[in-house]
C-alpha positions as CSV (number, residue, x, y, z in Angstrom):
1,M,27.3,0.2,-13.9
2,E,30.2,1.9,-15.2
3,S,31.7,4.4,-12.6
4,I,32.3,8.1,-13.8
5,A,36.1,7.6,-12.4
6,N,36.5,5.1,-15.4
7,T,34.8,7.5,-18.0
8,E,36.9,10.0,-20.3
9,D,35.1,12.3,-18.8
10,Y,36.4,12.3,-15.4
11,E,38.8,15.3,-16.5
12,F,35.8,17.3,-16.4
13,L,35.0,19.0,-12.8
14,Y,31.5,17.9,-12.8
15,A,32.3,14.4,-13.2
16,Q,34.8,14.8,-10.3
17,I,32.1,16.0,-8.0
18,A,29.9,13.3,-8.9
19,A,32.2,10.8,-8.5
20,R,32.8,11.5,-5.2
21,I,29.2,11.7,-4.3
22,E,28.9,8.4,-6.2
23,K,31.8,7.0,-3.8
24,Q,29.8,8.1,-0.8
25,I,26.8,6.1,-2.5
26,K,28.7,2.6,-2.3
27,Q,30.4,3.0,0.8
28,N,26.8,3.6,2.0
29,L,27.6,7.4,3.7
30,L,24.7,8.6,1.3
31,K,22.0,6.1,2.1
32,P,18.9,5.8,0.1
33,G,16.1,8.4,0.9
34,D,19.0,10.9,1.9
35,K,18.6,14.3,0.4
36,L,21.5,15.9,-1.4
37,P,22.2,19.9,-0.8
38,S,20.8,21.7,-3.6
39,V,22.5,22.7,-6.7
40,R,23.0,26.2,-5.4
41,A,24.5,24.6,-2.0
42,L,26.6,22.4,-3.9
43,S,28.2,25.5,-5.7
44,Q,28.7,27.1,-2.6
45,E,30.0,24.0,-1.0
46,Q,32.5,23.3,-3.2
47,G,33.3,26.3,-5.3
48,I,32.0,25.6,-8.4
49,S,29.2,27.3,-11.0
50,M,25.7,25.9,-10.5
51,S,25.9,24.9,-13.9
52,T,28.6,22.5,-13.0
53,A,26.9,21.8,-10.0
54,Y,23.9,20.6,-11.9
55,K,25.9,18.5,-14.5
56,A,27.3,16.4,-11.8
57,Y,23.6,16.0,-11.0
58,V,22.6,15.1,-14.0
59,E,25.4,12.7,-14.8
60,L,24.5,11.3,-11.2
61,E,20.8,10.8,-12.4
62,N,21.9,8.9,-15.6
63,L,23.6,6.1,-13.8
64,G,20.5,5.7,-11.4
65,L,22.4,6.7,-8.8
66,I,19.9,9.5,-7.8
67,E,16.6,11.2,-8.4
68,A,14.7,14.8,-8.6
69,R,11.9,15.0,-7.0
70,T,9.2,18.0,-7.8
71,K,9.5,20.7,-5.9
72,S,11.6,19.0,-3.6
73,G,14.9,18.5,-4.4
74,Y,17.7,15.7,-5.4
75,Y,17.5,12.1,-3.5
76,V,19.7,9.2,-3.2
77,K,18.0,6.1,-4.6
78,Y,18.0,2.6,-3.6
79,L,20.8,0.3,-6.0
80,P,19.6,-3.3,-6.7
81,A,22.7,-4.4,-7.1
82,R,21.6,-7.7,-5.7
83,F,17.7,-8.3,-6.4
84,T,17.9,-8.1,-10.3
85,S,14.8,-10.1,-10.2
86,M,11.2,-9.8,-8.9
87,P,8.7,-12.5,-6.9
88,E,7.7,-15.2,-8.8
89,T,3.9,-15.4,-9.6
90,K,2.9,-19.2,-8.1
91,P,0.0,-21.2,-8.9
92,P,-2.7,-22.4,-7.0
93,L,-1.4,-25.5,-4.5
94,K,-3.6,-29.0,-5.0
95,K,-4.6,-29.4,-2.1
96,V,-6.3,-27.0,0.4
97,E,-4.9,-26.5,3.6
98,Q,-7.7,-23.8,4.9
99,A,-7.7,-24.7,8.7
100,S,-4.1,-24.3,9.1
101,V,-3.9,-20.8,6.9
102,A,-6.9,-19.9,9.4
103,E,-4.5,-20.5,12.4
104,M,-1.6,-18.8,11.7
105,I,-3.8,-15.4,10.4
106,A,-5.2,-15.7,14.0
107,M,-1.4,-16.1,15.8
108,V,-0.1,-13.2,13.5
109,Y,-3.4,-10.9,14.7
110,R,-2.5,-11.6,18.1
111,N,1.0,-10.3,18.1
112,M,0.3,-7.5,16.3
113,S,-1.3,-6.3,19.5
114,E,1.7,-6.9,21.7
115,D,3.4,-3.7,22.3
116,S,7.0,-5.3,23.1
117,V,7.3,-6.9,19.9
118,L,8.9,-4.7,16.9
119,Q,6.1,-4.5,14.3
120,L,7.3,-5.6,10.9
121,S,4.2,-7.0,10.1
122,R,1.5,-4.3,10.4
123,S,0.8,-2.1,7.4
124,S,-0.6,1.5,9.0
125,P,1.1,4.5,10.1
126,P,3.0,4.6,12.8
127,L,2.0,7.3,16.0
128,S,5.0,9.6,14.4
129,L,3.1,10.2,11.4
130,I,0.0,10.7,12.5
131,P,-0.9,14.7,12.7
132,L,-2.3,14.0,16.4
133,A,-2.4,17.8,17.1
134,K,-4.3,18.8,14.0
135,L,-6.3,16.2,14.0
136,S,-7.4,16.6,17.9
137,K,-8.2,20.4,16.5
138,S,-10.4,19.6,13.6
139,M,-12.2,17.4,16.0
140,M,-12.9,20.3,18.7
141,E,-13.7,22.6,15.9
142,S,-16.3,20.3,14.1
143,I,-18.0,19.8,17.6
144,R,-17.7,23.7,18.5
145,H,-19.7,24.2,15.2
146,S,-22.6,21.7,15.8
147,P,-25.7,23.0,16.9
148,T,-25.9,19.2,18.4
149,G,-22.0,19.1,19.4
150,N,-22.0,15.8,17.1
151,I,-24.1,14.1,19.8
152,T,-27.0,13.0,17.5
153,Y,-27.5,9.8,14.7
154,E,-25.9,10.7,11.4
155,N,-27.9,10.7,8.6
156,P,-27.6,6.6,7.3
157,E,-25.8,7.8,4.5
158,G,-23.3,9.6,6.4
159,N,-21.4,13.3,7.5
160,M,-22.7,15.6,4.8
161,A,-19.7,17.7,5.4
162,L,-17.3,14.5,4.9
163,R,-19.1,12.9,2.0
164,K,-18.9,16.3,0.2
165,Q,-15.0,16.4,0.4
166,V,-14.8,12.6,-0.9
167,A,-17.0,13.7,-3.4
168,K,-14.4,16.3,-4.4
169,N,-11.6,14.6,-3.7
170,A,-12.9,12.2,-6.5
171,F,-11.6,15.1,-8.6
172,N,-7.7,13.4,-8.0
173,W,-8.1,10.1,-9.4
174,G,-10.7,10.9,-12.3
175,G,-14.1,10.6,-10.4
176,N,-16.9,12.4,-11.0
177,I,-19.8,12.2,-8.4
178,T,-21.6,14.7,-5.7
179,E,-21.9,13.8,-1.8
180,D,-25.1,12.1,-3.2
181,D,-23.4,9.1,-4.4
182,V,-21.2,8.5,-1.5
183,I,-22.3,6.0,2.2
184,T,-19.7,6.5,4.8
185,T,-19.0,3.5,7.0
186,Q,-16.8,3.1,10.1
187,G,-13.4,1.6,7.8
188,C,-12.7,0.4,4.7
189,L,-13.3,-3.0,5.8
190,E,-17.0,-2.7,7.3
191,A,-17.2,-1.0,3.4
192,L,-16.2,-4.1,1.7
193,I,-18.4,-6.1,3.9
194,F,-21.6,-4.4,3.2
195,C,-20.8,-4.6,-0.7
196,L,-20.4,-8.0,-0.4
197,R,-23.4,-8.6,1.6
198,A,-25.3,-6.6,-1.0
199,L,-23.8,-8.9,-3.9
200,T,-24.0,-12.3,-2.7
201,K,-25.2,-15.0,-1.3
202,P,-23.9,-17.7,0.7
203,G,-22.6,-20.1,-1.6
204,D,-21.6,-17.8,-4.4
205,T,-17.9,-17.2,-5.8
206,I,-15.7,-13.9,-5.6
207,A,-13.0,-13.3,-7.2
208,I,-9.8,-12.3,-5.4
209,E,-5.9,-11.8,-5.6
210,S,-3.3,-13.8,-5.2
211,P,-1.2,-12.6,-2.9
212,T,-4.1,-10.9,-1.3
213,Y,-4.5,-9.6,2.2
214,F,-4.8,-12.3,4.5
215,G,-8.1,-10.2,6.5
216,I,-10.1,-11.1,3.6
217,F,-10.3,-14.5,4.0
218,N,-12.0,-14.1,7.3
219,V,-14.6,-12.1,5.5
220,M,-15.1,-14.5,2.8
221,L,-15.8,-17.4,5.7
222,S,-18.0,-15.5,7.5
223,L,-20.2,-14.7,4.8
224,D,-20.1,-18.3,3.5
225,L,-18.3,-17.7,0.3
226,K,-16.3,-19.2,-2.2
227,V,-13.0,-17.8,-3.4
228,L,-11.3,-17.7,-7.2
229,E,-7.5,-17.0,-6.6
230,I,-6.2,-14.7,-9.7
231,P,-2.6,-14.2,-9.8
232,V,-0.9,-11.1,-9.4
233,N,2.1,-10.2,-11.8
234,P,4.7,-7.4,-9.5
235,D,5.0,-5.4,-13.0
236,T,1.5,-5.4,-14.5
237,G,-1.1,-6.3,-11.7
238,L,-3.8,-9.0,-12.0
239,D,-3.6,-11.3,-14.4
240,L,-6.8,-10.4,-16.6
241,E,-5.9,-13.3,-19.1
242,Y,-6.3,-16.0,-16.4
243,L,-9.1,-14.4,-14.8
244,E,-11.2,-13.9,-18.0
245,R,-10.3,-17.6,-18.5
246,A,-10.9,-18.8,-15.2
247,M,-14.2,-16.7,-15.6
248,N,-15.2,-18.8,-18.5
249,E,-15.3,-22.3,-16.5
250,V,-16.3,-20.9,-13.2
251,H,-19.5,-18.9,-12.2
252,V,-18.2,-15.4,-10.7
253,K,-20.9,-13.5,-8.8
254,A,-18.1,-10.6,-8.1
255,C,-14.9,-9.4,-8.3
256,L,-12.9,-8.0,-5.1
257,F,-9.6,-6.2,-5.9
258,V,-6.8,-3.7,-5.1
259,T,-6.0,-2.2,-8.5
260,N,-3.5,0.8,-6.9
261,F,-0.5,-1.0,-4.7
262,S,-2.2,-4.1,-3.8
263,N,-0.9,-5.3,-0.4
264,P,1.5,-7.4,-0.2
265,I,2.6,-7.0,-3.9
266,G,2.7,-2.7,-3.8
267,V,1.7,-3.2,-8.0
268,C,-0.2,-0.5,-9.2
269,M,-2.5,-2.2,-12.7
270,P,-1.4,0.4,-15.6
271,D,-4.6,2.3,-16.8
272,E,-5.0,0.6,-19.8
273,R,-4.9,-2.7,-17.7
274,K,-7.6,-1.0,-15.4
275,Q,-10.0,-0.4,-18.1
276,Q,-9.4,-3.4,-19.8
277,L,-10.6,-4.8,-16.6
278,V,-13.5,-2.6,-16.1
279,R,-14.7,-3.4,-20.1
280,L,-14.5,-7.2,-19.2
281,L,-16.4,-7.0,-16.3
282,A,-19.4,-4.9,-17.8
283,E,-19.6,-6.8,-20.8
284,K,-20.0,-9.7,-18.6
285,Q,-22.4,-7.6,-16.2
286,V,-20.0,-8.7,-13.0
287,P,-20.0,-6.1,-10.3
288,L,-15.6,-5.6,-9.2
289,I,-15.6,-4.6,-5.6
290,E,-12.5,-1.9,-6.0
291,D,-10.3,-1.6,-2.6
292,D,-8.6,1.7,-3.3
293,I,-7.4,1.8,0.7
294,Y,-4.0,2.9,-0.4
295,G,-4.2,4.8,-3.6
296,E,-3.5,7.9,-2.0
297,I,-0.4,6.7,-0.6
298,Y,1.8,7.0,-4.2
299,F,5.5,7.6,-4.7
300,G,4.9,8.7,-8.1
301,K,4.2,11.8,-9.3
302,S,0.8,12.1,-9.3
303,R,-2.2,10.1,-7.6
304,P,-3.4,7.2,-9.9
305,H,-6.7,6.3,-11.4
306,T,-8.8,3.8,-10.3
307,C,-11.2,1.2,-12.4
308,K,-13.7,3.6,-11.0
309,S,-13.1,6.3,-12.9
310,Y,-13.3,4.3,-15.8
311,D,-16.9,2.7,-15.1
312,K,-19.5,4.3,-17.3
313,D,-22.3,1.6,-16.4
314,G,-22.3,1.7,-12.4
315,W,-21.0,-1.8,-12.2
316,V,-17.9,-0.8,-10.2
317,I,-17.9,-0.3,-6.3
318,L,-15.0,1.9,-5.1
319,C,-14.3,1.7,-1.2
320,S,-11.8,3.4,1.1
321,S,-10.9,5.1,4.2
322,V,-8.5,7.0,6.0
323,S,-7.0,4.2,8.0
324,K,-3.9,3.8,6.1
325,S,-3.4,7.6,5.4
326,I,-4.6,9.7,8.8
327,A,-6.2,8.0,11.2
328,P,-6.9,3.9,11.8
329,G,-8.1,4.4,15.1
330,Y,-10.9,7.0,13.7
331,R,-13.0,4.1,11.4
332,V,-13.9,6.4,9.3
333,G,-14.4,5.0,5.5
334,W,-16.9,5.5,2.8
335,C,-18.1,3.4,-0.7
336,I,-19.0,4.8,-3.4
337,P,-21.8,2.5,-4.7
338,G,-22.9,3.0,-8.5
339,R,-25.9,1.5,-9.2
340,F,-26.0,-0.7,-6.3
341,K,-26.5,2.1,-3.9
342,E,-29.8,1.6,-2.5
343,Q,-28.6,-2.2,-2.1
344,V,-25.5,-1.3,-0.1
345,L,-27.4,1.5,2.0
346,N,-30.1,-1.2,3.0
347,I,-27.3,-3.3,4.6
348,K,-25.9,-0.4,6.2
349,M,-29.5,0.1,8.3
350,M,-30.1,-3.4,9.2
351,H,-26.3,-3.4,10.0
352,S,-25.3,-0.4,11.9
353,I,-27.9,2.4,11.0
354,A,-25.4,4.9,11.2
355,S,-21.6,5.9,11.3
356,A,-20.4,7.6,14.6
357,T,-20.8,11.1,14.6
358,P,-18.0,12.9,16.0
359,T,-15.1,10.9,14.1
360,Q,-16.9,11.5,10.7
361,A,-17.3,15.4,11.4
362,A,-13.7,15.7,12.6
363,I,-12.4,14.1,9.7
364,G,-14.5,16.1,7.1
365,H,-13.4,19.2,8.9
366,F,-9.4,17.9,8.1
367,F,-9.9,17.7,4.6
368,E,-12.3,21.0,4.7
369,T,-9.4,23.0,5.8
370,G,-6.5,21.6,3.5
371,R,-4.7,19.7,6.6
372,Y,-5.2,16.5,4.8
373,D,-3.2,17.6,1.2
374,L,-0.2,19.2,3.3
375,H,-0.2,16.1,5.7
376,M,-0.4,13.3,2.7
377,R,2.6,15.3,1.5
378,H,4.4,14.9,4.5
379,L,3.6,11.3,4.5
380,R,4.4,10.2,1.1
381,K,7.7,11.4,1.1
382,A,8.3,9.7,4.8
383,L,7.0,6.4,3.6
384,Y,9.3,6.6,0.1
385,T,12.6,7.2,2.2
386,Q,11.4,4.7,4.6
387,C,10.5,2.3,1.7
388,L,13.7,2.6,0.3
389,R,16.1,2.2,3.5
390,Y,14.3,-1.1,4.5
391,T,15.2,-1.9,0.7
392,Q,18.7,-1.5,1.4
393,A,18.9,-3.1,4.6
394,I,16.7,-6.1,2.8
395,A,19.7,-6.0,0.3
396,T,22.7,-5.7,3.0
397,H,21.4,-8.3,5.3
398,F,19.7,-11.0,3.8
399,P,21.4,-14.0,1.4
400,P,22.1,-13.5,-2.0
401,G,19.4,-14.5,-4.4
402,T,16.6,-13.1,-2.4
403,K,14.1,-11.1,-4.3
404,I,12.3,-8.5,-3.8
405,S,9.3,-6.2,-5.0
406,R,9.1,-3.0,-6.0
407,P,6.6,-1.0,-4.6
408,Q,5.0,2.2,-6.4
409,G,3.3,3.0,-3.1
410,G,1.6,1.7,0.1
411,Y,3.6,0.1,2.9
412,A,4.5,-3.5,2.0
413,L,7.7,-5.2,0.4
414,W,6.8,-8.7,-0.7
415,V,10.3,-11.0,-0.4
416,E,10.7,-14.1,-1.9
417,L,13.3,-16.5,0.1
418,D,15.5,-19.2,-1.0
419,K,12.7,-22.6,-1.8
420,K,14.3,-23.8,1.2
421,V,13.0,-21.2,4.1
422,N,9.5,-22.2,5.8
423,A,8.0,-18.7,6.7
424,F,5.9,-19.9,9.2
425,E,9.2,-21.4,10.6
426,L,11.1,-18.2,10.3
427,Y,8.1,-16.0,11.7
428,Q,8.1,-18.3,15.0
429,L,12.0,-17.9,15.3
430,A,11.3,-13.8,14.8
431,I,8.8,-13.6,17.4
432,Q,11.2,-15.2,19.6
433,Q,13.3,-12.1,19.2
434,N,10.1,-9.8,19.7
435,I,10.2,-9.3,15.6
436,S,6.7,-9.5,14.1
437,I,6.4,-10.2,10.3
438,A,3.8,-12.0,8.2
439,P,4.4,-15.2,6.7
440,G,3.6,-15.2,3.0
441,Q,1.3,-18.5,4.1
442,I,-1.2,-16.4,5.0
443,F,-1.7,-14.1,1.6
444,S,-3.7,-17.5,0.0
445,V,-6.2,-19.2,1.0
446,D,-4.1,-22.5,0.3
447,G,-0.9,-21.1,2.0
448,R,1.3,-21.4,-1.6
449,F,3.5,-19.0,-0.4
450,T,5.9,-20.6,1.3
451,N,8.9,-19.0,0.8
452,F,7.8,-15.4,0.8
453,I,7.4,-12.7,3.7
454,R,5.5,-9.5,3.9
455,I,7.7,-6.5,5.5
456,S,5.9,-3.4,6.4
457,F,7.9,-0.1,6.2
458,G,5.7,1.8,8.4
459,L,7.8,2.4,11.2
460,A,11.1,4.7,10.8
461,F,13.9,3.6,10.0
462,D,16.5,3.4,12.7
463,E,19.2,1.3,14.9
464,V,16.6,-0.7,16.6
465,V,15.1,-1.5,12.6
466,E,18.5,-2.1,10.7
467,E,19.5,-4.5,14.2
468,S,16.3,-6.7,13.6
469,F,17.4,-6.8,9.8
470,K,20.2,-8.8,10.6
471,V,18.5,-10.7,13.0
472,L,16.3,-12.1,10.4
473,G,19.1,-12.2,7.8
474,K,21.0,-14.6,10.0
475,L,17.5,-16.8,10.9
476,V,17.0,-16.8,6.6
477,R,20.8,-17.9,6.4
478,N,20.3,-20.9,8.8
479,L,16.7,-21.8,7.2
480,A,18.6,-22.2,3.9
481,Q,21.2,-24.6,4.9
């Protein structure tokens, strides 16, 4: 990248201003995610015209050092100086060691509940980003407005106010549904389980992503389902060509994919790829369970479409919840089952009859009052800033040659380390330092991602987090020797 100070334009005042800001960024005095003064403020601070201030920012934008965010201003961008390539995809290993992967998953889950451990493995909002007071207010107001105080059983399909809000918000991802198309659940995972039970029987094969969220493996084991892992490209998402070839050789009963900000890579499938996926599965009459739990946590200008928005024949079942956006402990989720509504509703009736009334009503009220939209704007901004700062910390403290994903939303960074590094060994050493990361082995049935880790950036970046990356960097260097 050419420095402004080395260009012929340096004699111009705007270039001099831009060069000084560039120097502060490269010296890390201005960090990724830091907000810069407005054009007017820069003009007043430097005693220059607004036109000159604007030209300075445009120059820095052209160099990729800063970015303009709609209705928010200018911010410092992450400098990808040392990470020029994305993490690689991994083919399946020939030898499957399911038991060892299950043991690793159990260990990671146990450590996630320890308060003394810095949780860089948990992909959920911290308490500081949860609108506790407004949620409590919605809870009290929904109880006060209810004739029964929200103590009676809900309709099996779910709280009417909540379902109306889910249908209304579907407009943002290209959906055209009514409250009658929605079934509420106790979180997104329960929605996925209900859908899998409605569509499959023991011994059936389900296509999933690789890498994918490790909680899915326990679900598949509990339902006695076989897994067909489909590679994920860090730029374009699911490998559709691999999927089509695999489906010609293996009878796939259903697919379960995260098309928006997949966990752990964070990639968002382009719209044309989503349409291609929907067409492929509709032709083969294979249902798609679309886990859209991260769809609202986008870093771009607009909410991405879902596969469900391109579904004309009801073969796509969309599942989501507020666990990653508002309140993990409320356990409020839903699904839009399309042509499979009756089967999914029957499973819910057999499993739980109805979802919890107070929390559904509270979330419905939270949506209706506009509190949700306001909160999500704040959450997206905070997470994007944290993503940039976490990425910069890895760039600073991890060895050269480390590769890292560039998530477009969600909570996770997928990091590829030196091939000599065993991620589970790194995890064990980090836990001894009260730092929890997610080893790559747990994101695949056969443990193939041996030199990968997932780092979640939900926690606010502070001195404690910065120090943890220094510790992790030293551990990685030692293991790579």
